ROKOL-722275 format. One record per atom (N, C-alpha, C): residue in three letters; x, y, z. Coordinates in steps of 0.1 Angstrom, whole numbers, padded with zeros to 4 digits, always signed. Example, Ala and Ser with C-alpha at 12.3 -4.5 7.8 and 13.67 -1.06 7.14 Angstrom:
BEGIN
ALA+0132-0057+0078;ALA+0123-0045+0078;ALA+0132-0033+0078;SER+0128-0022+0071;SER+0137-0011+0071;SER+0129+0000+0079;
//
This chain:
BEGIN
MET-0240+0606-0154;MET-0226+0605-0156;MET-0218+0608-0143;GLN-0223+0618-0135;GLN-0216+0621-0122;GLN-0218+0609-0113;ARG-0230+0603-0113;ARG-0232+0592-0104;ARG-0223+0581-0107;SER-0222+0578-0121;SER-0213+0567-0125;SER-0199+0570-0120;ARG-0194+0582-0121;ARG-0180+0585-0117;ARG-0178+0583-0102;ARG-0189+0587-0094;ARG-0188+0585-0079;ARG-0188+0571-0076;GLN-0196+0563-0084;GLN-0196+0548-0081;GLN-0182+0542-0084;ARG-0176+0547-0095;ARG-0163+0541-0098;ARG-0152+0545-0087;ARG-0153+0558-0082;ARG-0144+0562-0072;ARG-0146+0554-0059;LYS-0159+0552-0056;LYS-0162+0544-0044;LYS-0157+0530-0045;GLY-0160+0524-0057;GLY-0155+0510-0059;GLY-0140+0509-0059;GLY-0133+0520-0062;GLY-0119+0519-0062;GLY-0112+0522-0049;GLU-0120+0527-0039;GLU-0114+0530-0026;GLU-0109+0518-0019;ARG-0098+0519-0012;ARG-0092+0508-0005;ARG-0099+0507+0009;PRO-0101+0495+0014;PRO-0107+0494+0027;PRO-0096+0498+0037;PRO-0100+0501+0049;PRO-0090+0505+0060;PRO-0080+0494+0062;GLY-0067+0498+0062;GLY-0057+0488+0065;GLY-0052+0481+0053;ALA-0058+0484+0041;ALA-0054+0477+0029;ALA-0039+0480+0025;GLY-0035+0493+0027;GLY-0021+0496+0024;GLY-0011+0488+0032;SER-0014+0487+0046;SER-0005+0480+0054;SER-0004+0465+0051;ALA-0016+0460+0047;ALA-0017+0445+0044;ALA-0009+0443+0031;GLN-0010+0452+0021;GLN-0003+0451+0009;GLN+0012+0452+0011;ARG+0017+0461+0020;ARG+0031+0463+0023;ARG+0036+0450+0029;ALA+0028+0445+0039;ALA+0033+0433+0046;ALA+0034+0421+0036;HIS+0024+0420+0027;HIS+0025+0409+0017;HIS+0037+0411+0008;ALA+0039+0423+0004;ALA+0051+0426-0005;ALA+0064+0423+0002;GLY+0065+0426+0015;GLY+0077+0422+0023;GLY+0079+0407+0023;ALA+0068+0400+0025;ALA+0069+0385+0026;ALA+0074+0380+0013;VAL+0068+0385+0002;VAL+0072+0380-0011;VAL+0086+0383-0014;CYS+0091+0396-0010;CYS+0105+0399-0012;CYS+0114+0390-0004;CYS+0110+0386+0008;CYS+0119+0377+0016;CYS+0120+0364+0009;ARG+0108+0359+0004;ARG+0109+0346-0003;ARG+0117+0347-0015;ALA+0116+0358-0022;ALA+0124+0359-0035;ALA+0139+0360-0031;CYS+0142+0367-0020;CYS+0156+0368-0016;CYS+0162+0355-0014;CYS+0155+0346-0006;CYS+0160+0333-0003;CYS+0161+0325-0016;HIS+0151+0326-0025;HIS+0152+0318-0037;HIS+0164+0322-0046;LEU+0165+0335-0047;LEU+0176+0341-0055;LEU+0190+0337-0050;ALA+0191+0338-0036;ALA+0204+0335-0030;ALA+0208+0321-0033;TRP+0198+0312-0032;TRP+0202+0298-0035;TRP+0204+0295-0050;ALA+0197+0303-0058;ALA+0199+0301-0072;ALA+0213+0306-0076;TRP+0217+0317-0070;TRP+0231+0321-0072;TRP+0241+0311-0067;LEU+0238+0305-0056;LEU+0247+0295-0050;LEU+0249+0283-0060;LEU+0238+0279-0066;LEU+0238+0268-0075;LEU+0244+0271-0089;THR+0248+0284-0091;THR+0256+0287-0103;THR+0270+0281-0102;VAL+0273+0272-0111;VAL+0285+0265-0110;VAL+0297+0274-0109;GLY+0306+0271-0099;GLY+0319+0277-0098;GLY+0319+0289-0089;ALA+0307+0295-0085;ALA+0308+0307-0076;ALA+0295+0309-0069;ALA+0296+0317-0059;ALA+0284+0322-0052;ALA+0281+0336-0056;CYS+0275+0344-0047;CYS+0271+0357-0050;CYS+0283+0366-0051;ALA+0283+0375-0061;ALA+0294+0385-0062;ALA+0293+0394-0050;GLN+0304+0397-0044;GLN+0304+0406-0033;GLN+0318+0412-0030;THR+0318+0425-0031;THR+0330+0433-0028;THR+0332+0432-0013;PRO+0345+0430-0008;PRO+0347+0431+0007;PRO+0342+0444+0013;PRO+0334+0443+0024;PRO+0326+0454+0029;PRO+0335+0466+0033;VAL+0332+0478+0029;VAL+0339+0490+0034;VAL+0329+0500+0040;THR+0316+0497+0038;THR+0306+0506+0044;THR+0296+0497+0051;ALA+0287+0504+0059;ALA+0277+0496+0066;ALA+0267+0489+0057;GLU+0264+0496+0046;GLU+0255+0490+0036;GLU+0260+0478+0030;GLU+0273+0478+0026;GLU+0280+0467+0020;GLU+0281+0455+0030;SER+0284+0459+0043;SER+0284+0448+0053;SER+0271+0442+0055;ASN+0260+0450+0055;ASN+0247+0444+0056;ASN+0244+0435+0044;ARG+0248+0438+0032;ARG+0246+0430+0021;ARG+0254+0417+0022;GLU+0266+0418+0027;GLU+0274+0406+0029;GLU+0267+0396+0038;TYR+0262+0401+0049;TYR+0256+0392+0059;TYR+0242+0388+0056;ALA+0235+0395+0047;ALA+0222+0391+0042;ALA+0225+0378+0033;ILE+0235+0379+0025;ILE+0239+0367+0017;ILE+0243+0355+0026;LYS+0252+0358+0036;LYS+0256+0347+0044;LYS+0245+0341+0052;ALA+0235+0349+0057;ALA+0224+0344+0064;ALA+0216+0335+0055;ALA+0214+0339+0042;ALA+0206+0330+0033;ALA+0214+0317+0031;TYR+0227+0318+0030;TYR+0235+0306+0028;TYR+0233+0296+0040;ILE+0234+0302+0052;ILE+0233+0293+0064;ILE+0220+0286+0064;TYR+0209+0293+0061;TYR+0196+0287+0060;TYR+0196+0275+0050;ASN+0202+0278+0039;ASN+0202+0267+0028;ASN+0212+0256+0031;PHE+0223+0259+0039;PHE+0231+0248+0044;PHE+0223+0238+0051;GLY+0213+0243+0059;GLY+0204+0234+0067;GLY+0196+0225+0058;ARG+0193+0230+0046;ARG+0185+0222+0037;ARG+0193+0211+0029;TYR+0206+0214+0027;TYR+0214+0205+0019;TYR+0224+0197+0027;VAL+0222+0197+0040;VAL+0230+0188+0049;VAL+0221+0179+0057;GLN+0224+0167+0058;GLN+0216+0158+0066;GLN+0222+0154+0079;TRP+0214+0156+0090;TRP+0219+0153+0104;TRP+0214+0139+0108;PRO+0222+0133+0117;PRO+0217+0120+0122;PRO+0204+0121+0130;PRO+0195+0112+0129;PRO+0182+0113+0137;PRO+0184+0116+0151;GLU+0194+0111+0158;GLU+0196+0113+0172;GLU+0199+0127+0176;SER+0202+0135+0166;SER+0205+0150+0169;SER+0193+0157+0172;PHE+0181+0151+0170;PHE+0168+0157+0174;PHE+0162+0149+0185;GLN+0156+0156+0195;GLN+0150+0149+0206;GLN+0137+0143+0202;ALA+0130+0149+0193;ALA+0116+0144+0189;ALA+0114+0148+0175;ASP+0103+0143+0169;ASP+0099+0145+0155;ASP+0097+0160+0152;GLN+0092+0167+0162;GLN+0089+0181+0159;GLN+0099+0190+0166;SER+0110+0185+0171;SER+0120+0194+0177;SER+0125+0204+0167;PRO+0128+0216+0171;PRO+0132+0226+0161;PRO+0146+0224+0156;PHE+0148+0229+0144;PHE+0162+0230+0139;PHE+0168+0243+0144;VAL+0179+0242+0151;VAL+0185+0253+0158;VAL+0197+0259+0151;ILE+0197+0272+0148;ILE+0208+0279+0142;ILE+0214+0289+0153;GLY+0226+0287+0157;GLY+0232+0296+0167;GLY+0243+0305+0161;VAL+0245+0316+0168;VAL+0255+0326+0164;VAL+0264+0328+0177;LEU+0277+0326+0175;LEU+0286+0328+0187;LEU+0294+0341+0184;GLY+0294+0350+0194;GLY+0301+0363+0193;GLY+0291+0374+0190;SER+0296+0386+0187;SER+0288+0397+0184;SER+0280+0394+0171;ASP+0267+0395+0172;ASP+0259+0390+0160;ASP+0260+0400+0149;PRO+0265+0396+0137;PRO+0266+0405+0126;PRO+0254+0405+0117;PHE+0244+0397+0120;PHE+0232+0395+0112;PHE+0221+0405+0115;GLY+0220+0409+0128;GLY+0209+0417+0133;GLY+0196+0409+0131;ALA+0186+0415+0125;ALA+0173+0408+0123;ALA+0173+0399+0110;LEU+0184+0400+0102;LEU+0184+0393+0089;LEU+0182+0378+0090;LEU+0188+0372+0100;LEU+0187+0358+0102;LEU+0173+0354+0106;ASP+0167+0362+0115;ASP+0153+0360+0120;ASP+0143+0361+0108;GLU+0146+0371+0100;GLU+0136+0373+0088;GLU+0137+0362+0079;ILE+0149+0356+0077;ILE+0150+0345+0067;ILE+0144+0332+0073;VAL+0146+0329+0085;VAL+0141+0317+0091;VAL+0126+0318+0095;GLU+0121+0330+0096;GLU+0107+0331+0100;GLU+0097+0324+0091;SER+0089+0316+0096;SER+0079+0308+0089;SER+0085+0298+0079;LYS+0098+0296+0080;LYS+0105+0286+0072;LYS+0106+0273+0080;LYS+0108+0262+0073;LYS+0111+0249+0079;LYS+0122+0242+0072;ILE+0128+0233+0080;ILE+0139+0224+0074;ILE+0135+0210+0077;GLU+0132+0202+0067;GLU+0128+0189+0068;GLU+0115+0188+0077;GLY+0106+0198+0075;GLY+0094+0198+0083;GLY+0095+0203+0097;ARG+0107+0208+0101;ARG+0109+0213+0114;ARG+0109+0228+0115;PRO+0103+0234+0125;PRO+0104+0248+0127;PRO+0119+0252+0130;ILE+0123+0264+0127;ILE+0137+0268+0128;ILE+0137+0279+0139;THR+0147+0277+0148;THR+0150+0287+0159;THR+0164+0293+0157;ALA+0165+0306+0159;ALA+0178+0312+0159;ALA+0182+0317+0173;ARG+0194+0314+0177;ARG+0198+0317+0191;ARG+0212+0324+0190;ARG+0214+0333+0200;ARG+0227+0340+0201;ARG+0234+0336+0214;PHE+0248+0335+0213;PHE+0256+0332+0224;PHE+0267+0342+0225;ALA+0268+0349+0236;ALA+0279+0359+0237;ALA+0293+0351+0239;SER+0292+0340+0246;SER+0304+0332+0248;SER+0300+0317+0247;ILE+0310+0309+0246;ILE+0308+0294+0245;ILE+0302+0289+0258;ALA+0304+0296+0269;ALA+0299+0292+0282;ALA+0284+0292+0282;GLU+0278+0300+0273;GLU+0263+0301+0272;GLU+0257+0291+0262;TYR+0266+0284+0255;TYR+0262+0276+0244;TYR+0252+0265+0249;LYS+0242+0263+0240;LYS+0233+0252+0241;LYS+0232+0245+0228;PRO+0230+0232+0227;PRO+0231+0225+0215;PRO+0224+0231+0203;CYS+0231+0232+0192;CYS+0226+0237+0179;CYS+0229+0227+0168;HIS+0222+0228+0157;HIS+0225+0220+0145;HIS+0235+0228+0136;ILE+0234+0241+0136;ILE+0244+0249+0129;ILE+0249+0260+0139;LEU+0262+0261+0141;LEU+0267+0272+0149;LEU+0276+0281+0140;PHE+0272+0293+0139;PHE+0281+0303+0131;PHE+0290+0310+0141;VAL+0303+0309+0139;VAL+0312+0316+0147;VAL+0316+0329+0141;ALA+0312+0340+0146;ALA+0314+0353+0140;ALA+0329+0357+0141;ALA+0334+0365+0131;ALA+0347+0370+0132;ALA+0350+0378+0144;SER+0340+0384+0150;SER+0342+0392+0162;SER+0345+0384+0175;ALA+0342+0371+0174;ALA+0345+0363+0186;ALA+0360+0363+0189;ASN+0364+0363+0202;ASN+0378+0363+0204;ASN+0385+0350+0202;PRO+0398+0349+0200;PRO+0404+0337+0197;PRO+0402+0325+0207;LYS+0400+0328+0220;LYS+0398+0318+0230;LYS+0384+0312+0227;GLU+0374+0320+0224;GLU+0360+0315+0221;GLU+0360+0306+0209;LYS+0368+0311+0198;LYS+0368+0303+0186;LYS+0375+0289+0189;ALA+0386+0289+0196;ALA+0392+0276+0200;ALA+0383+0267+0208;ALA+0376+0273+0217;ALA+0366+0266+0225;ALA+0355+0260+0217;ALA+0350+0268+0207;ALA+0340+0263+0198;ALA+0345+0251+0190;LEU+0357+0252+0185;LEU+0363+0241+0177;LEU+0364+0228+0185;LYS+0368+0230+0198;LYS+0369+0218+0207;LYS+0355+0213+0210;MET+0345+0221+0213;MET+0332+0217+0216;MET+0325+0210+0205;ALA+0328+0214+0193;ALA+0321+0208+0181;ALA+0325+0194+0178;GLN+0337+0189+0183;GLN+0341+0176+0180;GLN+0332+0165+0186;GLY+0326+0158+0177;GLY+0317+0147+0182;GLY+0303+0152+0186;SER+0300+0164+0184;SER+0287+0170+0188;SER+0276+0170+0178;GLN+0279+0166+0166;GLN+0270+0166+0154;GLN+0265+0180+0151;VAL+0273+0190+0153;VAL+0270+0203+0149;VAL+0278+0208+0137;LEU+0271+0215+0128;LEU+0277+0220+0116;LEU+0283+0234+0120;LEU+0296+0234+0122;LEU+0303+0246+0126;LEU+0307+0254+0114;VAL+0303+0267+0114;VAL+0305+0275+0102;VAL+0312+0288+0107;GLY+0323+0292+0100;GLY+0330+0303+0104;GLY+0333+0313+0092;GLU+0341+0323+0094;GLU+0344+0333+0084;GLU+0359+0338+0086;ASP+0367+0330+0092;ASP+0381+0334+0094;ASP+0390+0325+0086;PRO+0401+0331+0080;PRO+0410+0323+0073;PRO+0416+0312+0081;GLY+0416+0300+0075;GLY+0421+0288+0082;GLY+0412+0281+0091;PHE+0399+0286+0093;PHE+0390+0280+0103;PHE+0386+0266+0099;ALA+0384+0264+0086;ALA+0381+0250+0082;ALA+0393+0240+0084;GLU+0405+0245+0081;GLU+0417+0237+0084;GLU+0418+0233+0099;GLN+0413+0242+0107;GLN+0414+0240+0122;GLN+0403+0230+0127;GLY+0393+0227+0118;GLY+0383+0217+0122;GLY+0369+0221+0120;ALA+0366+0233+0116;ALA+0352+0237+0113;ALA+0348+0230+0100;THR+0335+0228+0099;THR+0330+0221+0087;THR+0329+0230+0075;ILE+0324+0242+0077;ILE+0322+0251+0065;ILE+0328+0265+0069;ASN+0335+0271+0060;ASN+0341+0284+0063;ASN+0339+0293+0050;PHE+0334+0305+0053;PHE+0332+0315+0042;PHE+0346+0322+0039;PHE+0348+0326+0027;PHE+0359+0334+0023;PHE+0356+0342+0011;ILE+0364+0352+0009;ILE+0362+0361-0003;ILE+0373+0357-0013;GLU+0368+0355-0026;GLU+0377+0352-0037;GLU+0373+0359-0049;GLN+0381+0368-0055;GLN+0378+0376-0066;GLN+0364+0383-0064;ASN+0363+0389-0053;ASN+0352+0397-0049;ASN+0339+0389-0049;LYS+0340+0377-0046;LYS+0328+0368-0044;LYS+0328+0361-0031;ILE+0317+0360-0025;ILE+0316+0352-0013;ILE+0316+0337-0017;ARG+0325+0329-0012;ARG+0326+0315-0015;ARG+0327+0308-0001;PHE+0327+0295-0002;PHE+0328+0287+0011;PHE+0337+0275+0008;GLU+0343+0270+0018;GLU+0351+0258+0018;GLU+0345+0248+0028;ILE+0346+0235+0025;ILE+0340+0225+0033;ILE+0351+0215+0037;ASN+0352+0212+0050;ASN+0362+0202+0055;ASN+0354+0189+0056;THR+0356+0181+0046;THR+0349+0168+0046;THR+0352+0159+0057;GLU+0364+0159+0062;GLU+0367+0151+0074;GLU+0360+0155+0086;ALA+0358+0168+0088;ALA+0350+0173+0099;ALA+0336+0169+0098;ALA+0330+0170+0085;ALA+0317+0166+0083;ALA+0315+0151+0087;LYS+0324+0143+0082;LYS+0324+0129+0085;LYS+0324+0126+0100;ARG+0333+0134+0107;ARG+0335+0132+0122;ARG+0322+0135+0129;GLU+0314+0145+0124;GLU+0301+0149+0130;GLU+0290+0141+0125;GLN+0292+0131+0116;GLN+0282+0123+0110;GLN+0272+0131+0102;LEU+0277+0141+0095;LEU+0269+0150+0086;LEU+0270+0146+0072;LYS+0259+0144+0065;LYS+0259+0140+0051;LYS+0257+0152+0042;ILE+0266+0157+0035;ILE+0265+0169+0027;ILE+0262+0166+0013;SER+0252+0173+0008;SER+0247+0171-0006;SER+0258+0173-0016;SER+0258+0165-0027;SER+0268+0166-0037;SER+0267+0179-0044;LYS+0255+0185-0044;LYS+0254+0199-0050;LYS+0262+0209-0043;LEU+0262+0208-0029;LEU+0269+0217-0021;LEU+0284+0214-0023;LEU+0288+0202-0023;LEU+0302+0198-0024;LEU+0308+0203-0037;SER+0300+0202-0048;SER+0305+0206-0061;SER+0308+0221-0062;LEU+0303+0229-0053;LEU+0305+0243-0054;LEU+0315+0248-0044;ALA+0320+0239-0035;ALA+0329+0243-0024;ALA+0343+0240-0028;LYS+0352+0247-0021;LYS+0366+0244-0020;LYS+0367+0233-0010;ILE+0373+0221-0013;ILE+0373+0210-0004;ILE+0386+0210+0005;ILE+0384+0209+0018;ILE+0395+0209+0027;ILE+0395+0195+0034;GLY+0406+0189+0035;GLY+0407+0176+0042;GLY+0402+0164+0035;GLY+0398+0165+0023;GLY+0394+0153+0015;GLY+0403+0149+0004;ASN+0400+0138-0002;ASN+0409+0134-0013;ASN+0404+0140-0026;
//
């Protein structure tokens, strides 16, 4: 009986490093689930994720976790012209202009993900002078007005999906803009800007957005 118990204990022992491997696996599963749920929420007709305007660091982190997931999924539901990529395996580039509100959140979401079979790269630009071509450029609220104006000017005809989070940014020429409505994060789409940049936006995305500049 004692031998049998020892054998069971021995059989139940974890190999060295098993705990770390399990935690890493759990983290990966959590990240995949987060992306899946964020998009599932987005596809709920009429609204995106419920979100109270941030008043604490934790709430701000939650807001930008949601926005980072949206930005990744924008890349999946918008089609870019072939000439916006230098080669078949050129990366899909997501840029952030201004003080980065995402931290590692954006990197965690795009890590090991692909858009249309392409690897994804996240880049940060302190100013528009540092800008290098991107497919999506998120203009943070922290960017100063001159940088925002420069980004709007730069985006014209550059086939970039310009995304912001300031009131009126879509009306000024950005393609997508986040806003808070009834404690929910929503987004508006400037269809004229999308057409100008030769971007084809999925009807699923359009059906959930507030449309700016279209009929």
